[in-house]
N, C-alpha and C positions, 0 to 999 in steps of 0.2 A: 664746840669740838674742834681741837687744833688739827692743822695739817699734819703734823706728826702722829697723832693718833689716827689719822685715817691713811696713813701711807700705803698700807698693805692693799687695801681696795683701791687706791690710786693705782696700783701696779698691777692690779687685775685689769683696770681701765687700759692701761699701756700697751696692750696686746690689742692691736684692733680686731675686730670680729670680722672673718672673713665671709665674704658673699658666697653663693653657691658657686657650684664648679664651673659653670660655664661663664660667658662674657655678656655684656650689655652694650650691643652694638646696632644701634639704630641708624639707618640712612634713609635717605631722600631717592625717591624712584627716579627723579629726572635724570636722563642720560642714559639709562637702562634698558638695554632693548630686549633682553631674554635670551636665553639659551636656544630657543629655536632660530634666532637670526645668525647663529654661528655655523648652522648646517651646510649654509652655502657654500662655505669654502672649507670646512672642517668637519665633513659628515662622519670621517672614519674615529676622530675623536668624540664626536657627539655620540656615536653609537658605544663606544666604549663608557662614556660618562654615563649616559642615561640607564645604563645597566649596573652601574657600579653602587657599592654601599654609599658613597657620596651623594651619587645621583638620587638614589632611594633613601636617605637619611630619613624622609617624612615623606609619605602619599598618601592620598585620600583612600579611604576604606571604599570599597568595593566588592559586591558578591562574587565577582570573578577573581578578586586578590584570594578572598576566603577559601573559595574551591580550589586553587591552585597552593596556596602555603600553609593553611591552617586544618588542622583535624579537630572533629569536634569534642566538646569538653565532657569527660563523663561525669564524676560525682561534682555536687554542689562544693566549692571552697568555704569552710567556716574560717571567718574573719571576725573576731571579737564576739559580739550576739547575732550578727548577721550573716547570711551565707550568700554567696555570689556564682553565678552560672553565666557563661558567655553563649548567646544563642546565633549561629550564622546561618540559620534555616532560610531565612527571607531575604529580599533583596537589600534591607536594611539590617546591620548587625548592631546587636546591643548586648548590654549586660544587666542581667536582673538581680536586685538585691531584694533578699525577703529576710524578715526578723520581726522582733516584737513592733507592731503596730506599721511595720512596713512591708511594702511590696511595689516596688518601682523599678523603671525600665530606663537604662542610662543608654542613648544613643552612641554609637562608635562613629565618630568623625573622621578621625587621622591615625595613621599608623606609623610608629615611629621604630626604626631601627630596622634588625633582621639578620645580622650577621651572626648573632646568639640569640638574641630576643626579641621578639615583637611587643612592644607596648602600644596601648591603644588610648586615644583621648577622646574626651565627651565634652561638650559645651555645658559651663554651669553660669550661675549667676553672675553679673557684673562682667560679662566677656572674658570669663576664665574659660580657658581649655585645661581639663584636668585630665591626668593619668589615670585610668581605671585600676581598680583593686587587684584584676587578674591580668596575667601576662603570660606568653607563650612562648616554651622554650624550643627553639627551632632544632635543637640536636636530637633531644628525648620526645620532641613532639607531645608534651605535656604542658597543661595550663598549671600555673603555680600563683601562689600570694605575693604579688609585686612588692609590698612593704616588708613583709617577713623575709623575703630573700635579702634585703639590705641590710640586715641588723650586722653589726659587727661583734664578732665573737673573738673577744682578745686573749692572749696567752693568761692561763691562770683559769680560765672557765668564764670570765665575766662576759656579759651582753648588755648592751643597750635594749630598752624595749623598741618594737617596730613603730614606725610612724604612721599616724591615720591617713588614709588614702585621699583625704579631702586636705590634708596639709599643705601650706605653700611651697613645701620641699618638692612636691609633685605637681605644683602647678606649673604648666608648658609657660605661659606668659613671664613667671617670675625667675624661673629656674634653667630650663634647657632649650628654649626655643631658638637663639640665635646660632646653635650649631647643629640645626636640623632643617631651617628654611633660609631663603635668601632674600635680602634685602627687604628686612622687616622692621616694622615701626609699632611699638606697643601702645602709642597713643593713649599712655596712663594719666588718668585724671586723679590727683591726690586727694582732691575734695571729696570727690564721690567713690573714691576707691575704685575705679572702674577702668577697665581695658576696652579698648575698640582696635585690636591687633590686626594689623594687615601684612601680607608679605607678596612678593612678586611670584615667588615660585617655592614649592617645597623641595627639599633636598638641597643640598649645596651645589650651586649652579656656577657657570663659566664665570660668571661675572662676580661672584663672591672671593675669587682667586686673582681675575685680572682686571677688575674694575669696571666703569660704566663702558659698555660698547657702542652706542649709539653714532659716535663720532667716529670711531674705528671703522665701522661699516661703510658709514659716508665716504669717507677718504678714499677706502678701497675702491667702492664703486665708482667714484669719480677719477681715479686714476686710471691714464692709458693702459691698454691690455699688456700684461708682462713687466709693468712699471711698480715697482715698490714705492708708497710715499716715504719721504724723508722721517716725517713724523707719523707714525702709525695709531696715534691717539688711544693707546691701552697700556696698560701695565704689563709689561714683558718680564718674565723671570729669568731670561737668557744671561742678563748680566748681575743676577742677584748673587750676593755672596753666600756662602753657606749660612752665616748667622741670619740673613734675611729670609732666607727659604727655611730656616728652622721656625723663626718666629712667627710667619705666615701660617704654618701648620700650627704651632702650638697654640694659637687663641683658642682652637677647640678641643686640644690635646694637653690640657694642663688645668690643674685645680688653682683657681686664680680668685684674685679680687680686683674689679675694675678702677682704673684711676682716670680713663678716659672712656667716651663711648666713641672715638674717631678712628680708631686704628683702620690702616690700608696697608695692603700688601708692600712691602720693602720698608715699612716702619720698624723701629726697634721695640722689641717686647717690653722692655723695661722703662719705655716712654707711656707705656698706657697699661699696663697689669703689674700686679704684685703676684708674687708665687708661692704658694703654701710648700713648707718645707717639714723638717723631721720633728718639729716641734707639735706636728699633728699626730695623735696615735693611730691615724689610718696608715702609717708607716711604722714596720718594725725598726727598730734601734739602728740595725745595720742598713736601713733605706730600703728594704725589700717592700714591696707593696702588700699590705693587709687589707685596707679598703680600697676604693677605687680612686685613685690618683691621676689617671689622664695622662701618663707618660714623660711630661717634660721635665719634672722634677729629676727622675730616676736617669734621664736622657741627659741631663748637665752633668751628672756624674760619672758619665762615661768617658774613659781615656781617649776614645776614638773622636768622641765630638770635641773633647779638650783641644786636640790636636789642631783643630780649626779647619779640617779636611773633609769631615763627614757632614752630609746634610741628610734629610728625610727623603729627597728625590732621588738619593742613591740606591736606595731598595724599595721605595714605594713609587707606582705612577701618580700622576695628578689625581687620578680618580681614586686612589687608595690602594690599589691591588698590590701584591708583593711579587716584586719582580723575579725572584728567585725560587719559585714553589716547584718547580719541576726538579724531581730527584737527581737528575745529573747535573743540575745548575745550583743545587742548595749552597754549596759552599763558595760559590763564586762571589756572593754578596762581601766575603771579606777580601777579595782581590782589589787591587794589586798590593794592598799595605801589608797582607800576610800571606804572601805568595808562598814561602817555605812552608809554613804550616799547613796549608792547603792542599799542596802538592804533595806532603807527606802527612794526611790527615790522621792516618791511624797511629803513625809514631807519636803525634801530638795527643790523640784523644785517648789513647789505649782501649779501643774499640774497633769491632771488624769494620772493614770496608763499607758494606752495606748496610749496616746499623744504624739505628734512629741516633744512638749516641756518638756516631762518627760525624755528625752534622754540627757547624760550630753553632747554630743556635741552641741546640740543644743543651750544651752546657753554659752557654754565654748568653743567651736570652730565652731561658725556661719560661713555659706558660703555666700561669696559675688562673685561679678563678675568683670572682666575687659576684654577688647575686646573679650567679649564672653566665655572667660576662667573662670570657676568657681572653686573658691580656699577657703580652710577653714581657718581660723585664728589659728596659731599653737602658740600663747601666751598663750592660755587656761585660760586667766582672765577672771572672770565674766563679765557679761553685765554692761555697765557704760553709762547709758541713759543720765547723766549729762553732759559727753563728748560729746554727739550729740549736746545738746544746745549749749555748749560753743563752739564746733569745727567743728560740723557737720560731725563727723565720725559716721559710721554705729554701731548700738548696736544690739544684737540677739533679745531684745523684739520686737522692730519695724520692723525687718527682717521678723517676723512671722505675728505680729499684725498690718499689713500695713494701718489699718483704725484709727488707734492711733497714738499720737503723742508723743515726747520723755518726756514731762513732765507728761502725764499719766504713762509712763513706770516708770519713776522716783519715781513718789508717790509710787509704788506699791514696788519697791524694797528696799525703804526707810521703809516700814512698815514691810516687811519681814524680814530685817537685820537691827537690830539695831545698830551695827557697821558699821560705816560709810566707808565702804571698797573703796568709789569712790574717798575719799579725797585726797590719794597719787597721783591716777591717774590724777585727775584734777590739782593737784599742778605741777606735774612734765611736764604734757602737756601746763601748762599755762608758763613753763619757756621754752620750746620748741618754742611756737608761740612767745613769745617776743623775744625769741634770733633770730627766721628766720626774724623778721620784724627790728632788731637791735633796739630795745626799750631795753636799758639799765638800767632803772630804778631799775629792779629785779637782776641786775649783782650781788651784794651780794649773794643773795638766789641761783643764778645758780653755783656760785662758791663754796659755802657750799655743795650744792647738789653732786658735782664731788668727793667730797673728804669724804663725809658723808659714815658712816658703812653699811648704808641700799641701798646706791646707787645702780641701775640696770646698769650692764656694758653699754648696749645699750643706754640707755638715758644719761650716764655720758659722753660715746664717743661722742655721739650728740652735747652734749654741748661744749665739748671741742673744737670740730670743727666749732662750732658757734660762740663762744665767742671770737676766736683769733682775728676776724675782729672789734672789739670793739677797740683794741689800747689801752687798760686801764692797767696801771702799776700793778692794783692789780691781772690781771692774771696771771703773770709771776710766782709768788711764789706757786700759785695753782697747774701751770703745773709743778714745781719742786717737788711737793707732788705726783701729780698723776703719774709721771714717775715711782713711786715704786709701784703703783696698781697691786694687783694679776693677773690682766686680761690682756693680750698682746695686745688686742684690743685697752684699755684704754691706755696704756704704748704707744704704737704706734702713737694715737692721741695726745697724750701730747708731744712726740718729734718733731712732725710736727709744733705744737702751739709754740714751743721754738725756731723756724726757725729766727724769726724777735726779739728775745730777745738779744741784745749786752750785755751780762754780762758774767763773768768768771764763775759764778755757772751754768748759762745755759750751757757755752761752756763745763764745766767739766760734767754735767750731760749727754751731748750729748755723749762725748767721753766715758764715761761710758755705755750708752745705745748700743754703736755700739758692745758691747761684750754681749750683752742681751741672753739670752738662746733661743728667739725665732727668727727666720729670720726676719719677718716683723717688729720688732722692730729695727732691726739691719739696715735694707736697710732704713727704716724712718729718723734714727737718721743719716746716711751717708749721705742723702739728705739734713737735715738740717745744716750740718757741711760743706757742700759745699761752703758756701760763707764766712767761717773762713779762714784767711790767718794767715800764720806763728805760729800755735798752738804751745805752748812749751808742747812736748811731750816727753815720756821716751820711750825706744824701745819696751816695750811691748806694750803701749799704740799705739804706730805707727803701729805695726804688725795688732793690732785690728782694727783699724781704716782702714786700708788700705784692709784688708780681706772685712770690710763691704762695701766699696766702690765698691770693684770687684762684691760684691753680688748686690748692688744698680744699677750699670750697667748694669748687667745681667738680672735684674728685668724689667728694663726701656724697654729694648729691646726684652722682651719676646714675644713680639707680633708685629714683623716689620711691619705686614700689617695694623696696626691702626696709625692712623695720630696722636692720643695722645701720643702714644710711642715715637715720634720724637718730638713733643711739649714739653714733660716732660725732653727729653734729651737737648733740647736747654735750657729750663730752668736749667738743671744742668750746662752746660756751662755758662750761663748768670751769675748764683751766682758765678762761679768760675773765673769770669772775662774772659773768652776764647770767647770773642764778635764774631769771625769769625765763630769759632765752632757753636756757638749758631745760627748766621744767616744760617750757613748751615743745621742744623738741622730744624729749622723753615720752611725754603724752602721746604725740603721734606716732613713735616706735611702738606704745603699748595699743594704739587703735589698730595699728598693722598687725602686731604679734601680742595679744593680750598676756601669754605666758613668758613673755621676756624678762626674766628675773634679774638680769643685770641692768636694765633699764629703770625697774623699780628701785633697786639698791642705790643706783646712781641718783636717780630723783630723790631720794631720801638725802642725800648728801648735800644736794642743791637746797632741799629746804632747811636742813640744820644750817646752812651758812647763811639763808635767809632770816633763821630766828623763828622759823615756823616748825617746832619740834613736833606739835600734833599732826600736823601732815607728814611729816619725816615717819612718823610712828606708824600711821596709815598704809603708807607706802611700804615700809618693811613687812607689815602684818600679811599685805598681798603678795608680797615676796616670799614669804613664810610659808602662805597657804598654797601656792603654788610648787614652792620646792622648800618642804620642811628641814630637810638636811642641807641646805645651800651654806657653805661655810661663810660666805661674805655677807649674806643676809642676817646669819645668827650672829657674826662679829660686831657688825652695824648696829644691830639691835640692842646688842650687850652694852656697846658704847653709849649708845643713845638712852639706854635705861640708867647707866650710871650718871649721866649727866642730868637726868631728871630725877637725881637722888632716889632711885629705886634699887638698891644693890643686890638685893635676892634674885631680882627677875634678871639684873644684869650678869650676875653669876650663872644663872641657869642658861642663858643663852651663850654666853662665853664658852661655859663647858659643851653646849652644842656644838659651836664654832670648831673647837680643837676636836672633838670626837670626828666632826665630818672631815676636818683637816688637820691631822696630828702634827704636821708640820708648821702649824701657823704660830709662830713665836710670839706675835702681837697679842694672840689671843692668851696664852700662856702668862705672858707679863703683865696683863690686865686682870688676870686672876689674882697673881701674886699682889697686887695692889689693893684689891677688893678684900681678899682673906685676910690681910695682914692686920685688919683692925679687930680680929677676935680668934684668928687661928694663925698665930704666927709661924708653927713648924710646916703648916700646909703652903702657907706664902712663900716659906724659902724654897718647898720642893717646886712648886709653881716656876720661881724666879731661876732656881738651877735649870729647869728644863728650858725656859726660854733663852738662857744663856748657852747652854749645849745645842739648842737650835741654831742660833744665831751668835757664835761664839766671837763675831768681827764688831757686834753690837756693845760698846761700852756701857753704855746708859744699863743694859741689861744685868752686866757683871756688877757694877756699881750698886744697883738697887738690891742685888744679891747680897753684897758685902754688907750694906746697910742693915738689912734684916737678918742677917747671920750674927751680927753685933747685937742686935736687938735681942735675939734668943739666947745670947750667951756664948755663942760660937766664935769668941774673939778670935784664935788662930787662925781659923780659916777666913775669918774677915779680913784680917790683916793681909795674909796671903793672896786673897783675891785682889784686895786694892795694891799690893805691891806689883802684880802682874799688869794690872791696869795702868799704873803709872810708868813702869816701864815700857809697856806697848805703845800708850798713847800720853806722853810726857806733859801736853797740854791740857789734860783734863783735871781742872782746879779742883772741882769738886772731892775728886777722889783723893787727891794729895791733902786736902783740909780734912778730909773723914779720917785719913790714916794717921794724920798727926795727932787729932783727937784721941783716936784709939790708943795710939801707941804711946801717947804722953809726951808727944815731942821726939820720941827716940824712934828710929827707923833702922 
């Protein structure tokens, strides 16, 4: 199987599979004294912290807690074939599971959250703390199905199935631990797939934000009374820039993948993390939240944040409380930057003085819910009901005026604001929507946006991550320009997009990017260079590339307990043609997650490169058993069967591939080749489809012309070939076929 035939699946691989929403940050406990040690000098702050949602992000379950915070569960909750009920009647709480052949109690050991929902953790085998299947809604005082509440209901009615409550997505050690406890070590053993997790304190303690305090305590105790030591031996936020403050908060308030496990307050975010953007369907195309996205992505799109003057601490205390909760202070959050609008709020909002609609945050930070978790939109953009009409995203007007529709709201905001502030929102949302659907009619506009001076870094990054699947040659020059963008997030996306661009310019740009100031860009550049062989590098470049490769490998395995880490390591080895190591890494990924279809598909590719088609076939059969309608698995099986000279089976799988993904031009092209042997008309139809889906691919158009001529449609074949020769003057095969068909006359 040639690399060209496999290019689609390689594009699937180019997009790294992000880890779960929180971070992997393990600390050694040396030098940590605990939050109790802060009370001696900071009693007031200690009391504020210890009763806050940061301080109580996790707490041991007690009967006293249950008495104060919970109400008894009424009916059992049916989940699948089992039913669950929480029992808080004794000193120990537990959840009872009853079903066919089941009657089991799970002890409640820890409690997470509490602002909106309480989640409960129970110890399972191999050191895992698992989120129990029932949770408690603080506002409605009712128990509910944890996993079912997390199902994404996408516009159009689609909804994914709920995840089983014992899935790793609900394992505390794997997914959500480091934002709910402090100074944690997972102590994960890959060989036994076992955790021996420890932490210093539940909740987010003082030292999580200020670093180890033992030395700080010592120097102050030893200092003469009334004198402050010159070096206070602790991380102080007083001289932090807004960016540093935002980064320190965002590590728990962002949907990320880890690059390192060593972030400390004061560090730069993109030296340690990558950020999920609007390529993820958990966002509406205009950037509003659909699923849970943890704030930071929308925050970076805020004009106030872009100004460089706003940080999280301006509106929130260090314990997480909102500073402007009092009704008479509600709009002070926007002072002094928007003093005129605050002082004349009713004129700006067109709502009465004491109404909810007269608060700045009502329109600029509307609240929505997902999985019973309330969250505010931190993009701070004004209401865009026109985006609701186009993309079903929420808008502030209709979140309050539930009896009205978006057209009603759109009419009013257009009367109130003569400037069409919604136009840019609609334009970029339309680009995201088209790119997600792989509708490339607006590709020139997408590429123009990426490099425009007014580009938003979140939308530009999103488009870069989406347009690379177009396979259009016009993408590469734009990526070469985007790799110089001021934003490390944009640059990192651009170097990933250059992975499948085999040119000297791309290789040189990637080599230069391995010396970027930001670690995220360096490791992504190293990943994209993995497939290059025998690059002509000078000594300085060799050193830079080698250092970036070390950082890349370290970043891949920063979370050895996640299957995606080993999957991405397999991709690295696959690109470097180390197929045995690739297979070993994919096998490890599949031990951690037996349903990881992408690992099965890519393992089959490694086997094909090793000449072991039988093992490739076995891998793909496993993939198709797990996900019968997976486009990549069907496509690769189709190609494998064609290579094994089984054309009928190849055709069946390729048909399933294009059924699963109607935009898969490669499947249409291969169906054209297969059917050309005995169904020339059908072959022409498939080639025409491939050409329509990928008009920038001259090979498809040439093959269409070839079979058109065989079918007897000489005139259309000539027209098609002339278009190819005009657009791609170096395409010799098209020139030769044109001369042959036209008898030397053009």
